[in-house]
DSSP file (Angstrom, degrees, kcal/mol; ACC not computed):
  #  RESIDUE AA STRUCTURE BP1 BP2  ACC     N-H-->O    O-->H-N    N-H-->O    O-->H-N    TCO  KAPPA ALPHA  PHI   PSI    X-CA   Y-CA   Z-CA
    1    1 A M              0   0    0      0, 0.0     0, 0.0     0, 0.0     0, 0.0   0.000 360.0 360.0 360.0 147.0   29.7  -14.8  -18.0
    2    2 A R        -     0   0    0      0, 0.0     0, 0.0     0, 0.0     0, 0.0  -0.987 360.0 -89.7-146.8 155.0   31.0  -13.3  -14.8
    3    3 A P        -     0   0    0      0, 0.0     2,-0.4     0, 0.0     0, 0.0  -0.222  37.1-145.1 -62.0 154.0   29.4  -11.7  -11.8
    4    4 A I        -     0   0    0      4,-0.0     2,-0.1     3,-0.0     3,-0.0  -0.958  10.9-127.1-121.7 141.3   28.7   -8.0  -11.8
    5    5 A T     >  -     0   0    0     -2,-0.4     4,-2.2     1,-0.1     5,-0.2  -0.420  25.5-112.9 -80.0 161.4   28.9   -5.7   -8.8
    6    6 A D  H  > S+     0   0    0      1,-0.2     4,-2.5     2,-0.2     5,-0.2   0.911 118.9  52.1 -58.2 -42.2   26.0   -3.4   -7.8
    7    7 A E  H  > S+     0   0    0      1,-0.2     4,-2.5     2,-0.2    -1,-0.2   0.903 109.0  48.9 -63.1 -41.6   28.1   -0.4   -8.8
    8    8 A A  H  > S+     0   0    0      2,-0.2     4,-2.4     1,-0.2    -1,-0.2   0.877 110.5  51.5 -66.7 -37.0   28.9   -1.8  -12.2
    9    9 A L  H  X S+     0   0    0     -4,-2.2     4,-2.0     2,-0.2    -2,-0.2   0.938 112.0  45.7 -64.7 -46.5   25.2   -2.6  -12.8
   10   10 A V  H  < S+     0   0    0     -4,-2.5    -2,-0.2     1,-0.2    -1,-0.2   0.909 114.1  49.4 -62.9 -41.2   24.1    1.0  -11.9
   11   11 A D  H  < S+     0   0    0     -4,-2.5    -1,-0.2     1,-0.2    -2,-0.2   0.877 110.1  50.2 -65.7 -37.8   27.0    2.4  -14.0
   12   12 A A  H  < S-     0   0    0     -4,-2.4    -1,-0.2    -5,-0.2    -2,-0.2   0.837  88.5-167.3 -68.7 -32.3   25.9    0.2  -17.0
   13   13 A N     <  -     0   0    0     -4,-2.0    -3,-0.1    -5,-0.2    -4,-0.1   0.908  10.2-152.5  45.6  62.4   22.3    1.4  -16.5
   14   14 A P        -     0   0    0      0, 0.0    31,-2.2     0, 0.0    32,-0.2  -0.305  15.3-145.5 -64.5 147.1   20.6   -1.2  -18.8
   15   15 A D  S    S+     0   0    0      1,-0.2     2,-0.3    29,-0.2    35,-0.1   0.718  84.9  13.7 -78.2 -23.6   17.4   -0.2  -20.5
   16   16 A L        -     0   0    0     33,-0.1     2,-0.4     2,-0.0    -1,-0.2  -0.994  65.0-148.8-153.7 145.7   16.1   -3.7  -20.2
   17   17 A L  E     -a   51   0A   0     33,-2.1    35,-3.1    -2,-0.3     2,-0.5  -0.970   8.4-152.5-118.9 138.3   17.0   -6.9  -18.4
   18   18 A I  E     +a   52   0A   0     -2,-0.4     2,-0.3    33,-0.2    35,-0.2  -0.951  24.9 172.6-108.4 125.0   16.4  -10.4  -19.7
   19   19 A M  E     -a   53   0A   0     33,-3.3    35,-1.9    -2,-0.5     2,-0.3  -0.917  35.2-110.0-130.6 155.2   16.0  -13.1  -17.0
   20   20 A M  E  >  -a   54   0A   0     -2,-0.3     4,-2.2    33,-0.2     3,-0.4  -0.635  34.3-119.1 -80.9 145.7   15.0  -16.7  -16.9
   21   21 A T  H  > S+     0   0    0     33,-1.9     4,-3.0    -2,-0.3     5,-0.2   0.888 111.0  50.3 -54.7 -48.3   11.6  -17.3  -15.3
   22   22 A K  H  > S+     0   0    0      1,-0.2     4,-1.9     2,-0.2    -1,-0.2   0.867 110.1  51.5 -63.7 -35.0   12.8  -19.4  -12.4
   23   23 A G  H  > S+     0   0    0     -3,-0.4     4,-0.6     2,-0.2    -1,-0.2   0.917 112.5  45.2 -64.8 -43.3   15.4  -16.8  -11.5
   24   24 A L  H ><>S+     0   0    0     -4,-2.2     5,-2.4     1,-0.2     3,-0.9   0.905 112.9  50.8 -67.0 -41.2   12.8  -14.1  -11.5
   25   25 A E  H ><5S+     0   0    0     -4,-3.0     3,-1.5     1,-0.2    -1,-0.2   0.856 100.4  65.2 -62.3 -34.7   10.4  -16.2   -9.5
   26   26 A S  H 3<5S+     0   0    0     -4,-1.9    -1,-0.2     1,-0.3    -2,-0.2   0.725 107.1  40.8 -64.8 -20.8   13.1  -17.0   -7.0
   27   27 A V  T <<5S-     0   0    0     -3,-0.9    -1,-0.3    -4,-0.6     9,-0.2   0.349 126.8 -94.8-106.7   4.7   13.2  -13.3   -5.9
   28   28 A G  T <>5 -     0   0    0     -3,-1.5     4,-1.2    -4,-0.3     3,-0.3   0.803  67.3 -75.2  90.1  31.2    9.4  -12.8   -6.0
   29   29 A G  H  ><S-     0   0    0     -5,-2.4     4,-2.5     1,-0.2     5,-0.1  -0.287  84.6 -36.3  79.6-166.1    8.9  -11.4   -9.5
   30   30 A V  H  > S+     0   0    0      1,-0.2     4,-2.3     2,-0.2     5,-0.2   0.891 139.6  52.4 -63.4 -41.2    9.8   -7.9  -10.7
   31   31 A D  H  > S+     0   0    0     -3,-0.3     4,-1.7     1,-0.2    -1,-0.2   0.934 112.4  45.3 -61.2 -45.0    8.7   -6.3   -7.3
   32   32 A G  H  X S+     0   0    0     -4,-1.2     4,-3.3     2,-0.2     5,-0.4   0.872 109.4  56.7 -65.1 -37.2   11.0   -8.7   -5.4
   33   33 A L  H  X S+     0   0    0     -4,-2.5     4,-1.9     1,-0.2     7,-0.3   0.939 111.6  40.9 -59.9 -48.3   13.8   -8.1   -7.9
   34   34 A T  H  < S+     0   0    0     -4,-2.3     7,-0.3     2,-0.2    -1,-0.2   0.788 118.5  48.1 -73.7 -25.9   13.8   -4.4   -7.3
   35   35 A E  H  < S+     0   0    0     -4,-1.7    -2,-0.2    -5,-0.2    -1,-0.2   0.923 118.7  37.0 -76.9 -46.3   13.3   -4.8   -3.6
   36   36 A H  H  < S+     0   0    0     -4,-3.3    -2,-0.2     1,-0.3    -3,-0.2   0.725 124.4  41.5 -80.7 -22.7   16.0   -7.4   -3.0
   37   37 A L    >X  -     0   0    0     -4,-1.9     3,-1.7    -5,-0.4     4,-1.1  -0.727  66.0-179.8-125.6  81.6   18.5   -6.0   -5.5
   38   38 A P  H 3> S+     0   0    0      0, 0.0     4,-1.0     0, 0.0    -1,-0.1   0.766  78.9  66.6 -55.8 -26.7   18.4   -2.2   -5.0
   39   39 A A  H 34 S+     0   0    0      1,-0.2     3,-0.5     2,-0.2     4,-0.3   0.885  98.6  52.6 -62.1 -36.5   21.0   -1.7   -7.8
   40   40 A V  H X4 S+     0   0    0     -3,-1.7     3,-1.7    -7,-0.3     6,-0.7   0.914 104.6  55.7 -63.3 -41.8   18.4   -3.0  -10.3
   41   41 A A  H 3< S+     0   0    0     -4,-1.1    -1,-0.2    -7,-0.3    -2,-0.2   0.747 102.3  58.1 -62.8 -23.1   15.9   -0.5   -9.0
   42   42 A Q  T 3< S+     0   0    0     -4,-1.0    -1,-0.3    -3,-0.5     2,-0.2   0.470  93.5  84.1 -87.4  -2.3   18.4    2.3   -9.8
   43   43 A T  S <> S-     0   0    0     -3,-1.7     4,-2.8    -4,-0.3     5,-0.2  -0.570  90.5-113.7 -95.0 162.9   18.7    1.4  -13.5
   44   44 A D  H  > S+     0   0    0    -30,-0.2     4,-2.4     1,-0.2     6,-0.2   0.892 118.8  56.3 -59.6 -38.7   16.4    2.5  -16.2
   45   45 A A  H  4>S+     0   0    0    -31,-2.2     5,-2.6     1,-0.2     4,-0.3   0.924 111.6  42.0 -59.6 -44.9   15.3   -1.1  -16.6
   46   46 A G  H >45S+     0   0    0     -6,-0.7     3,-0.7   -32,-0.2    -2,-0.2   0.916 114.2  50.2 -69.1 -44.1   14.3   -1.3  -12.9
   47   47 A R  H 3<5S+     0   0    0     -4,-2.8    -2,-0.2    -7,-0.3    -1,-0.2   0.875 120.1  36.2 -62.6 -37.3   12.6    2.2  -12.9
   48   48 A H  T 3<5S-     0   0    0     -4,-2.4    -1,-0.2    -5,-0.2    -2,-0.2   0.349 107.8-123.7 -99.0   5.5   10.6    1.4  -16.0
   49   49 A R  T < 5 +     0   0    0     -3,-0.7     2,-1.3    -4,-0.3    -3,-0.2   0.883  50.9 161.7  54.6  43.1   10.0   -2.2  -15.0
   50   50 A R      < +     0   0    0     -5,-2.6   -33,-2.1    -6,-0.2     2,-0.5  -0.627  14.5 143.3 -95.3  75.3   11.5   -3.4  -18.4
   51   51 A I  E     -a   17   0A   0     -2,-1.3     2,-0.5   -35,-0.2   -33,-0.2  -0.972  32.5-163.4-118.3 120.0   12.2   -7.0  -17.3
   52   52 A V  E     -a   18   0A   0    -35,-3.1   -33,-3.3    -2,-0.5     2,-0.4  -0.900   8.6-169.2-102.6 126.9   11.7   -9.7  -19.9
   53   53 A D  E     -a   19   0A   0     -2,-0.5     2,-0.4   -35,-0.2   -33,-0.2  -0.941   4.7-176.2-118.1 144.0   11.5  -13.2  -18.6
   54   54 A M  E     -a   20   0A   0    -35,-1.9   -33,-1.9    -2,-0.4   -32,-0.2  -0.989  39.8 -87.0-135.9 143.5   11.6  -16.4  -20.6
   55   55 A S     >  -     0   0    0     -2,-0.4     4,-2.7   -35,-0.2     5,-0.3  -0.169  34.6-130.8 -48.3 132.9   11.2  -20.0  -19.6
   56   56 A D  H  > S+     0   0    0      1,-0.2     4,-1.6     2,-0.2    -1,-0.1   0.915 107.0  46.9 -54.5 -47.7   14.5  -21.5  -18.6
   57   57 A T  H  4 S+     0   0    0      1,-0.2     4,-0.2     2,-0.2    -1,-0.2   0.839 112.8  50.4 -68.4 -31.7   14.1  -24.6  -20.8
   58   58 A T  H >4 S+     0   0    0      1,-0.2     3,-1.2     2,-0.2     4,-0.4   0.953 112.3  43.8 -69.9 -49.5   13.1  -22.5  -23.8
   59   59 A V  H 3< S+     0   0    0     -4,-2.7     3,-0.2     1,-0.3    -2,-0.2   0.760 119.3  43.9 -71.2 -22.7   15.9  -20.0  -23.7
   60   60 A L  T 3< S+     0   0    0     -4,-1.6    -1,-0.3    -5,-0.3    -2,-0.2   0.315  86.0  95.9-101.0   8.2   18.5  -22.8  -23.0
   61   61 A S    <   -     0   0    0     -3,-1.2    -1,-0.1    -4,-0.2    -2,-0.1   0.870  53.5-175.3 -70.8 -37.5   17.2  -25.2  -25.6
   62   62 A F        +     0   0    0     -4,-0.4    -1,-0.1    -3,-0.2    -3,-0.1   0.774  45.3 115.8  46.9  33.2   19.5  -24.3  -28.5
   63   63 A G  S >  S-     0   0    0      0, 0.0     3,-2.0     0, 0.0     4,-0.2  -0.116  88.1 -53.3-109.7-152.6   17.7  -26.7  -30.7
   64   64 A P  T 3  S+     0   0    0      0, 0.0     3,-0.5     0, 0.0     4,-0.2   0.688 130.2  61.6 -63.5 -18.1   15.6  -26.5  -33.9
   65   65 A A  T 3> S+     0   0    0      1,-0.2     4,-2.4     2,-0.1     3,-0.4   0.359  70.4 107.3 -88.9   7.2   13.3  -23.9  -32.2
   66   66 A A  H <> S+     0   0    0     -3,-2.0     4,-2.6     1,-0.3     5,-0.2   0.867  77.1  52.0 -54.8 -40.4   16.2  -21.4  -31.7
   67   67 A A  H  > S+     0   0    0     -3,-0.5     4,-2.2     1,-0.2    -1,-0.3   0.903 110.2  48.6 -64.4 -40.0   14.9  -19.1  -34.5
   68   68 A D  H  > S+     0   0    0     -3,-0.4     4,-2.6    -4,-0.2    -2,-0.2   0.886 110.6  51.4 -66.0 -38.6   11.5  -19.0  -32.8
   69   69 A V  H  X S+     0   0    0     -4,-2.4     4,-2.4     2,-0.2    -2,-0.2   0.933 111.2  47.0 -63.4 -46.4   13.1  -18.3  -29.4
   70   70 A L  H  X S+     0   0    0     -4,-2.6     4,-2.5     2,-0.2    -2,-0.2   0.884 111.7  51.5 -62.8 -38.6   15.1  -15.4  -30.9
   71   71 A D  H  X S+     0   0    0     -4,-2.2     4,-2.4     2,-0.2    -2,-0.2   0.928 110.0  48.9 -63.5 -44.9   12.0  -14.1  -32.6
   72   72 A A  H  X S+     0   0    0     -4,-2.6     4,-2.4     1,-0.2    -2,-0.2   0.899 112.2  48.5 -62.8 -40.9   10.1  -14.2  -29.3
   73   73 A L  H  X S+     0   0    0     -4,-2.4     4,-2.3     2,-0.2     5,-0.2   0.908 109.9  52.2 -65.1 -41.0   12.9  -12.3  -27.6
   74   74 A A  H  X S+     0   0    0     -4,-2.5     4,-3.1     2,-0.2     5,-0.5   0.909 111.2  47.1 -61.6 -42.1   13.0   -9.7  -30.3
   75   75 A V  H  X S+     0   0    0     -4,-2.4     4,-2.2     1,-0.2     7,-0.3   0.930 112.2  50.0 -64.9 -44.7    9.3   -9.1  -30.0
   76   76 A A  H  < S+     0   0    0     -4,-2.4    -2,-0.2    -5,-0.2    -1,-0.2   0.861 119.4  37.9 -62.4 -35.2    9.5   -8.9  -26.2
   77   77 A V  H  < S+     0   0    0     -4,-2.3    -2,-0.2    -5,-0.2    -1,-0.2   0.925 131.3  22.8 -81.8 -46.8   12.4   -6.4  -26.4
   78   78 A Y  H  < S+     0   0    0     -4,-3.1    -3,-0.2    -5,-0.2    -2,-0.2   0.684 136.2  20.6-101.2 -20.3   11.4   -4.3  -29.4
   79   79 A A    >X  +     0   0    0     -4,-2.2     3,-2.0    -5,-0.5     4,-0.5  -0.353  62.1 159.5-145.9  60.1    7.6   -4.6  -29.7
   80   80 A P  G >4 S+     0   0    0      0, 0.0     3,-1.0     0, 0.0     4,-0.4   0.783  74.3  64.0 -60.1 -27.1    6.2   -5.8  -26.4
   81   81 A E  G 34 S+     0   0    0      1,-0.2     3,-0.5     2,-0.2    -5,-0.1   0.768  99.7  54.2 -67.0 -22.6    2.7   -4.6  -27.3
   82   82 A A  G <4 S+     0   0    0     -3,-2.0    -1,-0.2    -7,-0.3    -6,-0.1   0.624  90.2  76.2 -82.2 -14.5    2.7   -7.1  -30.2
   83   83 A A    <<        0   0    0     -3,-1.0    -1,-0.2    -4,-0.5    -2,-0.2   0.723 360.0 360.0 -71.8 -19.7    3.5  -10.0  -27.8
   84   84 A G              0   0    0     -3,-0.5    -3,-0.1    -4,-0.4    -1,-0.1   0.462 360.0 360.0  84.8 360.0   -0.1   -9.9  -26.6
């Protein structure tokens, strides 16, 4: 991993961002993210509020539940209406 500049983020224009819950909470949720990081607001992910957050401990567990974690992320990314 390496830091990304605002310009590079806007140029990459992600459709979706995956964040850890505590990171998202630290900026005040999705509203805070787009307010404090204007580059995020300029991406499709920011404009359409396509931010997926997952518990820090869950996403970093790398244990026997890894398949379940990947399944949950796949549902959040590709079929969010099925996530309930």
